[in-house]
All heavy atoms as TSV, in Angstrom:
chain	resi	resn	atom	element	x	y	z
A	1	MET	N	N	26.899	49.029	-40.413
A	1	MET	CA	C	28.328	49.213	-40.411
A	1	MET	C	C	28.730	50.390	-41.300
A	1	MET	O	O	29.337	51.316	-40.831
A	1	MET	CB	C	29.024	47.949	-40.872
A	1	MET	CG	C	28.866	46.794	-39.906
A	1	MET	SD	S	29.625	45.267	-40.465
A	1	MET	CE	C	31.325	45.639	-40.271
A	2	ILE	N	N	28.387	50.311	-42.567
A	2	ILE	CA	C	28.687	51.409	-43.494
A	2	ILE	C	C	27.364	52.051	-43.892
A	2	ILE	O	O	26.414	51.359	-44.254
A	2	ILE	CB	C	29.412	50.897	-44.758
A	2	ILE	CG1	C	30.754	50.275	-44.371
A	2	ILE	CG2	C	29.631	52.027	-45.740
A	2	ILE	CD1	C	31.484	49.659	-45.527
A	3	GLN	N	N	27.305	53.359	-43.817
A	3	GLN	CA	C	26.068	54.064	-44.139
A	3	GLN	C	C	25.767	53.992	-45.633
A	3	GLN	O	O	26.678	53.883	-46.463
A	3	GLN	CB	C	26.183	55.520	-43.715
A	3	GLN	CG	C	26.320	55.692	-42.227
A	3	GLN	CD	C	26.452	57.150	-41.853
A	3	GLN	OE1	O	26.486	58.040	-42.692
A	3	GLN	NE2	N	26.515	57.399	-40.560
A	4	ASP	N	N	24.495	54.054	-45.974
A	4	ASP	CA	C	24.068	54.014	-47.365
A	4	ASP	C	C	24.656	55.169	-48.182
A	4	ASP	O	O	24.951	55.008	-49.365
A	4	ASP	CB	C	22.543	54.027	-47.472
A	4	ASP	CG	C	21.937	52.694	-47.056
A	4	ASP	OD1	O	22.642	51.669	-47.131
A	4	ASP	OD2	O	20.762	52.687	-46.663
A	5	THR	N	N	24.839	56.333	-47.558
A	5	THR	CA	C	25.415	57.470	-48.278
A	5	THR	C	C	26.875	57.206	-48.662
A	5	THR	O	O	27.337	57.645	-49.714
A	5	THR	CB	C	25.330	58.756	-47.435
A	5	THR	OG1	O	25.926	58.533	-46.154
A	5	THR	CG2	C	23.890	59.192	-47.256
A	6	THR	N	N	27.594	56.479	-47.817
A	6	THR	CA	C	28.989	56.122	-48.122
A	6	THR	C	C	29.045	55.165	-49.301
A	6	THR	O	O	29.874	55.312	-50.199
A	6	THR	CB	C	29.657	55.492	-46.887
A	6	THR	OG1	O	29.548	56.391	-45.786
A	6	THR	CG2	C	31.111	55.185	-47.151
A	7	ILE	N	N	28.152	54.198	-49.321
A	7	ILE	CA	C	28.112	53.240	-50.435
A	7	ILE	C	C	27.703	53.948	-51.726
A	7	ILE	O	O	28.236	53.677	-52.790
A	7	ILE	CB	C	27.130	52.096	-50.124
A	7	ILE	CG1	C	27.554	51.431	-48.843
A	7	ILE	CG2	C	27.020	51.144	-51.289
A	7	ILE	CD1	C	28.123	50.087	-48.873
A	8	ALA	N	N	26.747	54.874	-51.628
A	8	ALA	CA	C	26.326	55.620	-52.817
A	8	ALA	C	C	27.494	56.421	-53.388
A	8	ALA	O	O	27.666	56.487	-54.604
A	8	ALA	CB	C	25.166	56.546	-52.468
A	9	ALA	N	N	28.330	57.001	-52.523
A	9	ALA	CA	C	29.514	57.739	-52.994
A	9	ALA	C	C	30.526	56.804	-53.633
A	9	ALA	O	O	31.199	57.176	-54.608
A	9	ALA	CB	C	30.151	58.497	-51.833
A	10	ALA	N	N	30.632	55.593	-53.137
A	10	ALA	CA	C	31.554	54.612	-53.718
A	10	ALA	C	C	31.123	54.200	-55.122
A	10	ALA	O	O	31.953	53.832	-55.955
A	10	ALA	CB	C	31.648	53.377	-52.822
A	11	LEU	N	N	29.824	54.264	-55.388
A	11	LEU	CA	C	29.297	53.864	-56.699
A	11	LEU	C	C	29.249	55.004	-57.705
A	11	LEU	O	O	28.981	54.778	-58.878
A	11	LEU	CB	C	27.900	53.272	-56.533
A	11	LEU	CG	C	27.842	51.929	-55.795
A	11	LEU	CD1	C	26.419	51.581	-55.443
A	11	LEU	CD2	C	28.484	50.845	-56.622
A	12	GLU	N	N	29.507	56.245	-57.258
A	12	GLU	CA	C	29.509	57.398	-58.169
A	12	GLU	C	C	30.859	57.529	-58.854
A	12	GLU	O	O	31.893	57.358	-58.222
A	12	GLU	CB	C	29.261	58.687	-57.383
A	12	GLU	CG	C	27.840	58.943	-57.041
A	12	GLU	CD	C	27.677	60.283	-56.336
A	12	GLU	OE1	O	28.443	61.227	-56.644
A	12	GLU	OE2	O	26.805	60.366	-55.475
A	13	GLU	N	N	30.844	57.863	-60.130
A	13	GLU	CA	C	32.090	58.108	-60.849
A	13	GLU	C	C	32.788	59.324	-60.257
A	13	GLU	O	O	32.154	60.326	-59.949
A	13	GLU	CB	C	31.812	58.339	-62.324
A	13	GLU	CG	C	31.254	57.128	-63.021
A	13	GLU	CD	C	30.920	57.399	-64.467
A	13	GLU	OE1	O	31.405	58.392	-65.029
A	13	GLU	OE2	O	30.163	56.611	-65.033
A	14	GLN	N	N	34.103	59.221	-60.076
A	14	GLN	CA	C	34.899	60.301	-59.508
A	14	GLN	C	C	35.951	60.737	-60.520
A	14	GLN	O	O	36.463	59.928	-61.280
A	14	GLN	CB	C	35.608	59.830	-58.231
A	14	GLN	CG	C	34.671	59.294	-57.176
A	14	GLN	CD	C	33.800	60.363	-56.561
A	14	GLN	OE1	O	34.261	61.466	-56.311
A	14	GLN	NE2	N	32.553	60.039	-56.314
A	15	ASP	N	N	36.311	62.002	-60.501
A	15	ASP	CA	C	37.372	62.507	-61.365
A	15	ASP	C	C	38.729	62.197	-60.754
A	15	ASP	O	O	38.929	62.321	-59.545
A	15	ASP	CB	C	37.255	64.023	-61.539
A	15	ASP	CG	C	36.045	64.416	-62.351
A	15	ASP	OD1	O	35.623	63.598	-63.197
A	15	ASP	OD2	O	35.523	65.510	-62.142
A	16	LEU	N	N	39.686	61.788	-61.591
A	16	LEU	CA	C	41.066	61.605	-61.156
A	16	LEU	C	C	41.834	62.858	-61.528
A	16	LEU	O	O	42.170	63.070	-62.682
A	16	LEU	CB	C	41.687	60.384	-61.850
A	16	LEU	CG	C	41.079	59.028	-61.548
A	16	LEU	CD1	C	41.772	57.941	-62.356
A	16	LEU	CD2	C	41.183	58.714	-60.075
A	17	LEU	N	N	42.088	63.698	-60.555
A	17	LEU	CA	C	42.725	64.973	-60.837
A	17	LEU	C	C	44.235	64.863	-60.987
A	17	LEU	O	O	44.843	65.614	-61.736
A	17	LEU	CB	C	42.400	65.972	-59.723
A	17	LEU	CG	C	40.919	66.290	-59.552
A	17	LEU	CD1	C	40.704	67.222	-58.372
A	17	LEU	CD2	C	40.353	66.914	-60.810
A	18	CYS	N	N	44.860	63.945	-60.280
A	18	CYS	CA	C	46.329	63.876	-60.258
A	18	CYS	C	C	46.857	62.531	-60.738
A	18	CYS	O	O	47.927	62.110	-60.327
A	18	CYS	CB	C	46.835	64.149	-58.855
A	18	CYS	SG	S	46.381	65.766	-58.243
A	19	ALA	N	N	46.120	61.835	-61.546
A	19	ALA	CA	C	46.573	60.523	-62.006
A	19	ALA	C	C	46.275	60.353	-63.486
A	19	ALA	O	O	45.291	60.881	-63.987
A	19	ALA	CB	C	45.869	59.428	-61.207
A	20	PRO	N	N	47.145	59.629	-64.176
A	20	PRO	CA	C	46.885	59.363	-65.587
A	20	PRO	C	C	45.811	58.284	-65.748
A	20	PRO	O	O	45.503	57.574	-64.797
A	20	PRO	CB	C	48.234	58.861	-66.096
A	20	PRO	CG	C	48.880	58.244	-64.907
A	20	PRO	CD	C	48.410	59.050	-63.726
A	21	GLY	N	N	45.299	58.175	-66.927
A	21	GLY	CA	C	44.310	57.140	-67.203
A	21	GLY	C	C	42.898	57.689	-67.213
A	21	GLY	O	O	42.668	58.861	-66.978
A	22	THR	N	N	41.968	56.799	-67.473
A	22	THR	CA	C	40.578	57.211	-67.525
A	22	THR	C	C	39.983	57.239	-66.132
A	22	THR	O	O	40.228	56.360	-65.313
A	22	THR	CB	C	39.759	56.254	-68.409
A	22	THR	OG1	O	39.942	54.922	-67.919
A	22	THR	CG2	C	40.196	56.322	-69.848
A	23	ALA	N	N	39.208	58.256	-65.866
A	23	ALA	CA	C	38.608	58.427	-64.547
A	23	ALA	C	C	37.269	57.721	-64.434
A	23	ALA	O	O	36.781	57.507	-63.340
A	23	ALA	CB	C	38.429	59.913	-64.260
A	24	ASP	N	N	36.678	57.356	-65.546
A	24	ASP	CA	C	35.309	56.861	-65.497
A	24	ASP	C	C	35.161	55.456	-64.930
A	24	ASP	O	O	34.065	54.982	-64.754
A	24	ASP	CB	C	34.665	56.948	-66.875
A	24	ASP	CG	C	35.326	56.051	-67.901
A	24	ASP	OD1	O	36.457	55.584	-67.665
A	24	ASP	OD2	O	34.699	55.823	-68.946
A	25	GLU	N	N	36.244	54.776	-64.600
A	25	GLU	CA	C	36.114	53.437	-64.040
A	25	GLU	C	C	36.330	53.396	-62.525
A	25	GLU	O	O	36.428	52.343	-61.941
A	25	GLU	CB	C	37.069	52.474	-64.729
A	25	GLU	CG	C	38.514	52.822	-64.575
A	25	GLU	CD	C	39.414	52.008	-65.477
A	25	GLU	OE1	O	39.045	51.750	-66.618
A	25	GLU	OE2	O	40.485	51.648	-65.004
A	26	TYR	N	N	36.394	54.576	-61.888
A	26	TYR	CA	C	36.627	54.634	-60.450
A	26	TYR	C	C	35.509	55.362	-59.714
A	26	TYR	O	O	35.038	56.394	-60.156
A	26	TYR	CB	C	37.945	55.341	-60.137
A	26	TYR	CG	C	39.141	54.507	-60.497
A	26	TYR	CD1	C	39.735	54.624	-61.735
A	26	TYR	CD2	C	39.649	53.577	-59.597
A	26	TYR	CE1	C	40.818	53.842	-62.074
A	26	TYR	CE2	C	40.731	52.793	-59.933
A	26	TYR	CZ	C	41.320	52.929	-61.171
A	26	TYR	OH	O	42.386	52.148	-61.508
A	27	GLY	N	N	35.112	54.786	-58.584
A	27	GLY	CA	C	34.228	55.448	-57.650
A	27	GLY	C	C	35.075	56.032	-56.537
A	27	GLY	O	O	36.288	56.204	-56.689
A	28	LEU	N	N	34.499	56.285	-55.403
A	28	LEU	CA	C	35.224	56.860	-54.277
A	28	LEU	C	C	36.047	55.775	-53.578
A	28	LEU	O	O	35.602	55.118	-52.657
A	28	LEU	CB	C	34.238	57.491	-53.295
A	28	LEU	CG	C	34.836	58.321	-52.168
A	28	LEU	CD1	C	35.622	59.498	-52.725
A	28	LEU	CD2	C	33.741	58.815	-51.257
A	29	GLY	N	N	37.276	55.552	-54.081
A	29	GLY	CA	C	38.174	54.559	-53.508
A	29	GLY	C	C	38.008	53.155	-54.052
A	29	GLY	O	O	38.685	52.236	-53.619
A	30	TYR	N	N	37.126	52.962	-54.997
A	30	TYR	CA	C	36.857	51.635	-55.538
A	30	TYR	C	C	36.800	51.672	-57.061
A	30	TYR	O	O	36.497	52.694	-57.651
A	30	TYR	CB	C	35.511	51.090	-55.027
A	30	TYR	CG	C	35.447	50.972	-53.542
A	30	TYR	CD1	C	34.894	51.988	-52.774
A	30	TYR	CD2	C	35.951	49.856	-52.900
A	30	TYR	CE1	C	34.846	51.894	-51.396
A	30	TYR	CE2	C	35.905	49.757	-51.521
A	30	TYR	CZ	C	35.355	50.773	-50.780
A	30	TYR	OH	O	35.306	50.682	-49.426
A	31	GLN	N	N	37.046	50.523	-57.657
A	31	GLN	CA	C	36.841	50.394	-59.092
A	31	GLN	C	C	35.375	50.025	-59.326
A	31	GLN	O	O	34.799	49.243	-58.581
A	31	GLN	CB	C	37.741	49.304	-59.668
A	31	GLN	CG	C	39.201	49.677	-59.635
A	31	GLN	CD	C	40.089	48.531	-60.037
A	31	GLN	OE1	O	39.987	47.452	-59.486
A	31	GLN	NE2	N	40.942	48.764	-61.005
A	32	LEU	N	N	34.806	50.613	-60.359
A	32	LEU	CA	C	33.428	50.294	-60.726
A	32	LEU	C	C	33.472	49.087	-61.649
A	32	LEU	O	O	33.694	49.209	-62.844
A	32	LEU	CB	C	32.781	51.509	-61.407
A	32	LEU	CG	C	32.774	52.783	-60.564
A	32	LEU	CD1	C	32.247	53.957	-61.369
A	32	LEU	CD2	C	31.983	52.573	-59.291
A	33	PHE	N	N	33.292	47.913	-61.082
A	33	PHE	CA	C	33.455	46.670	-61.841
A	33	PHE	C	C	32.482	46.562	-63.001
A	33	PHE	O	O	32.770	45.940	-63.998
A	33	PHE	CB	C	33.313	45.468	-60.915
A	33	PHE	CG	C	34.579	45.103	-60.210
A	33	PHE	CD1	C	35.672	45.945	-60.188
A	33	PHE	CD2	C	34.694	43.892	-59.566
A	33	PHE	CE1	C	36.837	45.615	-59.531
A	33	PHE	CE2	C	35.857	43.546	-58.900
A	33	PHE	CZ	C	36.921	44.402	-58.886
A	34	TRP	N	N	31.315	47.167	-62.865
A	34	TRP	CA	C	30.343	47.090	-63.960
A	34	TRP	C	C	30.850	47.831	-65.195
A	34	TRP	O	O	30.408	47.556	-66.298
A	34	TRP	CB	C	28.983	47.602	-63.512
A	34	TRP	CG	C	28.973	49.015	-63.019
A	34	TRP	CD1	C	29.277	49.441	-61.763
A	34	TRP	CD2	C	28.636	50.173	-63.755
A	34	TRP	NE1	N	29.151	50.796	-61.666
A	34	TRP	CE2	C	28.757	51.285	-62.884
A	34	TRP	CE3	C	28.238	50.405	-65.067
A	34	TRP	CZ2	C	28.506	52.577	-63.277
A	34	TRP	CZ3	C	27.983	51.703	-65.448
A	34	TRP	CH2	C	28.109	52.772	-64.573
A	35	LYS	N	N	31.793	48.768	-65.025
A	35	LYS	CA	C	32.387	49.444	-66.179
A	35	LYS	C	C	33.561	48.659	-66.724
A	35	LYS	O	O	33.849	48.705	-67.910
A	35	LYS	CB	C	32.836	50.846	-65.801
A	35	LYS	CG	C	31.680	51.758	-65.534
A	35	LYS	CD	C	32.117	53.182	-65.630
A	35	LYS	CE	C	30.935	53.973	-66.097
A	35	LYS	NZ	N	31.235	55.024	-66.965
A	36	LEU	N	N	34.276	47.948	-65.852
A	36	LEU	CA	C	35.422	47.152	-66.282
A	36	LEU	C	C	35.006	45.834	-66.912
A	36	LEU	O	O	35.653	45.347	-67.838
A	36	LEU	CB	C	36.340	46.853	-65.084
A	36	LEU	CG	C	37.023	48.050	-64.442
A	36	LEU	CD1	C	37.703	47.633	-63.143
A	36	LEU	CD2	C	38.037	48.643	-65.399
A	37	PHE	N	N	33.959	45.235	-66.387
A	37	PHE	CA	C	33.496	43.925	-66.846
A	37	PHE	C	C	32.026	44.022	-67.249
A	37	PHE	O	O	31.137	43.893	-66.401
A	37	PHE	CB	C	33.675	42.885	-65.741
A	37	PHE	CG	C	35.068	42.815	-65.203
A	37	PHE	CD1	C	35.373	43.332	-63.954
A	37	PHE	CD2	C	36.082	42.259	-65.958
A	37	PHE	CE1	C	36.652	43.275	-63.450
A	37	PHE	CE2	C	37.378	42.200	-65.472
A	37	PHE	CZ	C	37.667	42.711	-64.224
A	38	PRO	N	N	31.762	44.263	-68.526
A	38	PRO	CA	C	30.369	44.385	-68.990
A	38	PRO	C	C	29.555	43.137	-68.619
A	38	PRO	O	O	30.051	42.029	-68.658
A	38	PRO	CB	C	30.509	44.521	-70.503
A	38	PRO	CG	C	31.885	45.042	-70.712
A	38	PRO	CD	C	32.711	44.460	-69.603
A	39	GLY	N	N	28.343	43.365	-68.215
A	39	GLY	CA	C	27.471	42.276	-67.812
A	39	GLY	C	C	27.194	42.291	-66.314
A	39	GLY	O	O	26.219	41.703	-65.862
A	40	MET	N	N	28.065	42.944	-65.538
A	40	MET	CA	C	27.803	43.086	-64.102
A	40	MET	C	C	26.808	44.224	-63.899
A	40	MET	O	O	26.765	45.158	-64.682
A	40	MET	CB	C	29.088	43.374	-63.346
A	40	MET	CG	C	30.027	42.218	-63.280
A	40	MET	SD	S	31.356	42.585	-62.129
A	40	MET	CE	C	32.018	40.963	-61.895
A	41	ASN	N	N	26.040	44.141	-62.835
A	41	ASN	CA	C	25.045	45.184	-62.606
A	41	ASN	C	C	25.708	46.466	-62.091
A	41	ASN	O	O	26.814	46.430	-61.564
A	41	ASN	CB	C	23.936	44.672	-61.682
A	41	ASN	CG	C	24.372	44.559	-60.250
A	41	ASN	OD1	O	24.644	45.561	-59.605
A	41	ASN	ND2	N	24.439	43.341	-59.737
A	42	PRO	N	N	25.060	47.615	-62.227
A	42	PRO	CA	C	25.655	48.911	-61.870
A	42	PRO	C	C	25.891	49.134	-60.382
A	42	PRO	O	O	26.382	50.166	-59.996
A	42	PRO	CB	C	24.649	49.935	-62.392
A	42	PRO	CG	C	23.739	49.225	-63.284
A	42	PRO	CD	C	23.803	47.782	-62.935
A	43	LYS	N	N	25.572	48.185	-59.547
A	43	LYS	CA	C	25.831	48.322	-58.114
A	43	LYS	C	C	26.971	47.408	-57.671
A	43	LYS	O	O	27.063	47.028	-56.510
A	43	LYS	CB	C	24.558	48.024	-57.327
A	43	LYS	CG	C	23.478	49.043	-57.602
A	43	LYS	CD	C	22.335	48.906	-56.649
A	43	LYS	CE	C	21.324	49.972	-56.962
A	43	LYS	NZ	N	20.947	50.755	-55.838
A	44	THR	N	N	27.858	47.069	-58.615
A	44	THR	CA	C	28.992	46.206	-58.331
A	44	THR	C	C	30.274	47.044	-58.298
A	44	THR	O	O	30.552	47.782	-59.229
A	44	THR	CB	C	29.123	45.112	-59.405
A	44	THR	OG1	O	27.888	44.415	-59.507
A	44	THR	CG2	C	30.210	44.133	-59.059
A	45	PHE	N	N	31.028	46.925	-57.200
A	45	PHE	CA	C	32.281	47.662	-57.069
A	45	PHE	C	C	33.272	46.846	-56.258
A	45	PHE	O	O	32.922	45.859	-55.629
A	45	PHE	CB	C	32.049	49.032	-56.425
A	45	PHE	CG	C	31.532	48.970	-55.008
A	45	PHE	CD1	C	32.400	49.118	-53.956
A	45	PHE	CD2	C	30.191	48.776	-54.747
A	45	PHE	CE1	C	31.942	49.063	-52.644
A	45	PHE	CE2	C	29.718	48.727	-53.451
A	45	PHE	CZ	C	30.593	48.867	-52.392
A	46	GLY	N	N	34.520	47.240	-56.283
A	46	GLY	CA	C	35.560	46.540	-55.532
A	46	GLY	C	C	36.927	47.050	-55.945
A	46	GLY	O	O	37.067	48.191	-56.391
A	47	HIS	N	N	37.924	46.168	-55.836
A	47	HIS	CA	C	39.266	46.555	-56.250
A	47	HIS	C	C	40.094	45.318	-56.541
A	47	HIS	O	O	40.000	44.313	-55.847
A	47	HIS	CB	C	39.959	47.392	-55.182
A	47	HIS	CG	C	40.831	48.448	-55.760
A	47	HIS	ND1	N	42.032	48.168	-56.367
A	47	HIS	CD2	C	40.669	49.782	-55.841
A	47	HIS	CE1	C	42.578	49.296	-56.790
A	47	HIS	NE2	N	41.754	50.292	-56.483
A	48	ILE	N	N	40.900	45.421	-57.592
A	48	ILE	CA	C	41.839	44.368	-57.956
A	48	ILE	C	C	43.205	44.799	-57.453
A	48	ILE	O	O	43.597	45.954	-57.614
A	48	ILE	CB	C	41.868	44.172	-59.483
A	48	ILE	CG1	C	40.495	43.740	-59.985
A	48	ILE	CG2	C	42.928	43.158	-59.871
A	48	ILE	CD1	C	40.368	43.728	-61.480
A	49	GLY	N	N	43.942	43.870	-56.829
A	49	GLY	CA	C	45.263	44.183	-56.302
A	49	GLY	C	C	46.371	43.451	-57.035
A	49	GLY	O	O	46.124	42.643	-57.926
A	50	MET	N	N	47.587	43.731	-56.632
A	50	MET	CA	C	48.739	43.068	-57.235
A	50	MET	C	C	48.781	41.609	-56.806
A	50	MET	O	O	48.385	41.265	-55.703
A	50	MET	CB	C	50.021	43.773	-56.824
A	50	MET	CG	C	50.091	45.167	-57.388
A	50	MET	SD	S	51.727	45.841	-57.586
A	50	MET	CE	C	52.670	44.526	-58.256
A	51	GLY	N	N	49.248	40.756	-57.664
A	51	GLY	CA	C	49.405	39.350	-57.314
A	51	GLY	C	C	48.143	38.524	-57.406
A	51	GLY	O	O	48.111	37.378	-56.995
A	52	GLY	N	N	47.079	39.091	-57.927
A	52	GLY	CA	C	45.859	38.314	-58.122
A	52	GLY	C	C	44.804	38.480	-57.047
A	52	GLY	O	O	43.764	37.835	-57.096
A	53	SER	N	N	45.035	39.332	-56.045
A	53	SER	CA	C	44.008	39.528	-55.014
A	53	SER	C	C	42.871	40.385	-55.565
A	53	SER	O	O	43.066	41.210	-56.450
A	53	SER	CB	C	44.609	40.161	-53.766
A	53	SER	OG	O	45.226	41.374	-54.078
A	54	VAL	N	N	41.682	40.168	-55.026
A	54	VAL	CA	C	40.509	40.903	-55.486
A	54	VAL	C	C	39.486	40.990	-54.352
A	54	VAL	O	O	39.384	40.086	-53.529
A	54	VAL	CB	C	39.881	40.233	-56.747
A	54	VAL	CG1	C	39.371	38.849	-56.434
A	54	VAL	CG2	C	38.773	41.074	-57.338
A	55	GLY	N	N	38.785	42.102	-54.302
A	55	GLY	CA	C	37.651	42.266	-53.404
A	55	GLY	C	C	36.503	42.833	-54.216
A	55	GLY	O	O	36.695	43.742	-55.014
A	56	ILE	N	N	35.328	42.285	-54.044
A	56	ILE	CA	C	34.181	42.723	-54.848
A	56	ILE	C	C	32.923	42.712	-53.986
A	56	ILE	O	O	32.771	41.862	-53.112
A	56	ILE	CB	C	34.014	41.820	-56.098
A	56	ILE	CG1	C	32.933	42.348	-57.020
A	56	ILE	CG2	C	33.776	40.388	-55.730
A	56	ILE	CD1	C	32.866	41.641	-58.363
A	57	ALA	N	N	32.056	43.668	-54.214
A	57	ALA	CA	C	30.773	43.740	-53.501
A	57	ALA	C	C	29.671	44.026	-54.514
A	57	ALA	O	O	29.854	44.792	-55.445
A	57	ALA	CB	C	30.801	44.836	-52.450
A	58	ASP	N	N	28.543	43.394	-54.318
A	58	ASP	CA	C	27.389	43.570	-55.186
A	58	ASP	C	C	26.208	43.994	-54.317
A	58	ASP	O	O	25.661	43.193	-53.562
A	58	ASP	CB	C	27.086	42.263	-55.910
A	58	ASP	CG	C	26.001	42.393	-56.952
A	58	ASP	OD1	O	25.074	43.207	-56.757
A	58	ASP	OD2	O	26.069	41.690	-57.968
A	59	ARG	N	N	25.867	45.286	-54.392
A	59	ARG	CA	C	24.774	45.816	-53.579
A	59	ARG	C	C	23.413	45.239	-53.956
A	59	ARG	O	O	22.541	45.078	-53.108
A	59	ARG	CB	C	24.699	47.339	-53.721
A	59	ARG	CG	C	25.726	48.088	-52.950
A	59	ARG	CD	C	25.446	48.056	-51.492
A	59	ARG	NE	N	24.411	49.022	-51.147
A	59	ARG	CZ	C	23.911	49.139	-49.952
A	59	ARG	NH1	N	24.332	48.392	-48.987
A	59	ARG	NH2	N	22.980	50.018	-49.701
A	60	LYS	N	N	23.223	44.939	-55.219
A	60	LYS	CA	C	21.931	44.425	-55.664
A	60	LYS	C	C	21.616	43.088	-54.982
A	60	LYS	O	O	20.506	42.864	-54.522
A	60	LYS	CB	C	21.923	44.255	-57.182
A	60	LYS	CG	C	20.638	43.672	-57.722
A	60	LYS	CD	C	20.686	43.523	-59.223
A	60	LYS	CE	C	19.427	42.858	-59.742
A	60	LYS	NZ	N	19.505	42.612	-61.177
A	61	TRP	N	N	22.605	42.213	-54.908
A	61	TRP	CA	C	22.396	40.885	-54.341
A	61	TRP	C	C	22.841	40.781	-52.886
A	61	TRP	O	O	22.627	39.753	-52.249
A	61	TRP	CB	C	23.113	39.839	-55.186
A	61	TRP	CG	C	22.553	39.757	-56.562
A	61	TRP	CD1	C	23.086	40.285	-57.703
A	61	TRP	CD2	C	21.325	39.150	-56.941
A	61	TRP	NE1	N	22.271	40.044	-58.772
A	61	TRP	CE2	C	21.177	39.342	-58.339
A	61	TRP	CE3	C	20.331	38.463	-56.266
A	61	TRP	CZ2	C	20.082	38.862	-59.045
A	61	TRP	CZ3	C	19.239	37.989	-56.980
A	61	TRP	CH2	C	19.131	38.201	-58.349
A	62	GLY	N	N	23.484	41.826	-52.364
A	62	GLY	CA	C	23.930	41.800	-50.976
A	62	GLY	C	C	25.057	40.809	-50.724
A	62	GLY	O	O	25.138	40.216	-49.659
A	63	LEU	N	N	25.912	40.639	-51.737
A	63	LEU	CA	C	27.011	39.676	-51.638
A	63	LEU	C	C	28.352	40.379	-51.737
A	63	LEU	O	O	28.482	41.419	-52.378
A	63	LEU	CB	C	26.928	38.655	-52.773
A	63	LEU	CG	C	25.705	37.754	-52.797
A	63	LEU	CD1	C	25.671	36.951	-54.097
A	63	LEU	CD2	C	25.707	36.821	-51.608
A	64	SER	N	N	29.363	39.791	-51.102
A	64	SER	CA	C	30.724	40.279	-51.254
A	64	SER	C	C	31.665	39.082	-51.313
A	64	SER	O	O	31.336	37.978	-50.851
A	64	SER	CB	C	31.103	41.204	-50.102
A	64	SER	OG	O	31.045	40.519	-48.878
A	65	PHE	N	N	32.843	39.317	-51.883
A	65	PHE	CA	C	33.817	38.246	-52.062
A	65	PHE	C	C	35.215	38.841	-51.985
A	65	PHE	O	O	35.456	39.917	-52.522
A	65	PHE	CB	C	33.609	37.588	-53.439
A	65	PHE	CG	C	34.672	36.581	-53.800
A	65	PHE	CD1	C	34.653	35.314	-53.275
A	65	PHE	CD2	C	35.700	36.936	-54.663
A	65	PHE	CE1	C	35.626	34.402	-53.599
A	65	PHE	CE2	C	36.680	36.021	-55.004
A	65	PHE	CZ	C	36.638	34.749	-54.465
A	66	GLY	N	N	36.104	38.172	-51.306
A	66	GLY	CA	C	37.504	38.590	-51.244
A	66	GLY	C	C	38.393	37.397	-51.481
A	66	GLY	O	O	38.115	36.287	-51.026
A	67	PHE	N	N	39.479	37.614	-52.214
A	67	PHE	CA	C	40.446	36.540	-52.478
A	67	PHE	C	C	41.841	37.125	-52.376
A	67	PHE	O	O	42.145	38.150	-52.977
A	67	PHE	CB	C	40.233	35.977	-53.896
A	67	PHE	CG	C	41.204	34.890	-54.251
A	67	PHE	CD1	C	41.035	33.617	-53.780
A	67	PHE	CD2	C	42.302	35.164	-55.055
A	67	PHE	CE1	C	41.948	32.613	-54.090
A	67	PHE	CE2	C	43.201	34.183	-55.383
A	67	PHE	CZ	C	43.030	32.906	-54.903
A	68	VAL	N	N	42.689	36.476	-51.580
A	68	VAL	CA	C	44.070	36.902	-51.440
A	68	VAL	C	C	44.995	35.727	-51.680
A	68	VAL	O	O	44.721	34.620	-51.216
A	68	VAL	CB	C	44.366	37.456	-50.028
A	68	VAL	CG1	C	44.766	38.893	-50.060
A	68	VAL	CG2	C	43.272	37.227	-49.070
A	69	MET	N	N	46.050	35.995	-52.399
A	69	MET	CA	C	47.037	34.941	-52.698
A	69	MET	C	C	48.038	34.861	-51.546
A	69	MET	O	O	48.425	35.885	-50.987
A	69	MET	CB	C	47.775	35.278	-53.984
A	69	MET	CG	C	46.870	35.467	-55.177
A	69	MET	SD	S	46.574	34.001	-56.119
A	69	MET	CE	C	48.179	33.571	-56.657
A	70	ASN	N	N	48.466	33.669	-51.216
A	70	ASN	CA	C	49.461	33.474	-50.176
A	70	ASN	C	C	50.871	33.685	-50.726
A	70	ASN	O	O	51.765	34.154	-50.036
A	70	ASN	CB	C	49.321	32.080	-49.561
A	70	ASN	CG	C	50.116	31.919	-48.296
A	70	ASN	OD1	O	50.590	32.874	-47.742
A	70	ASN	ND2	N	50.244	30.694	-47.842
A	71	ARG	N	N	51.090	33.310	-51.932
A	71	ARG	CA	C	52.416	33.465	-52.570
A	71	ARG	C	C	52.267	33.867	-53.999
A	71	ARG	O	O	51.406	33.630	-54.684
A	71	ARG	CB	C	53.180	32.158	-52.518
A	71	ARG	CG	C	53.441	31.751	-51.098
A	71	ARG	CD	C	54.276	30.508	-51.065
A	71	ARG	NE	N	54.176	29.948	-49.742
A	71	ARG	CZ	C	55.143	30.011	-48.869
A	71	ARG	NH1	N	56.259	30.569	-49.167
A	71	ARG	NH2	N	54.992	29.505	-47.691
């Protein structure tokens, strides 16, 4: 479904050229969860949304998880 090169780009740190804040916690369109939450392995990425929703993927274990709030 998604090529390995795309996932590798998602796990690479990207510069934020037009946004405030630290750039080192973002990959290509994803947050690098291993930088936000120490203890996660370096192949963990995803995104936290407003209202408590979250999506996370762990390449090392081949697992993913999504949670969305109804209200």
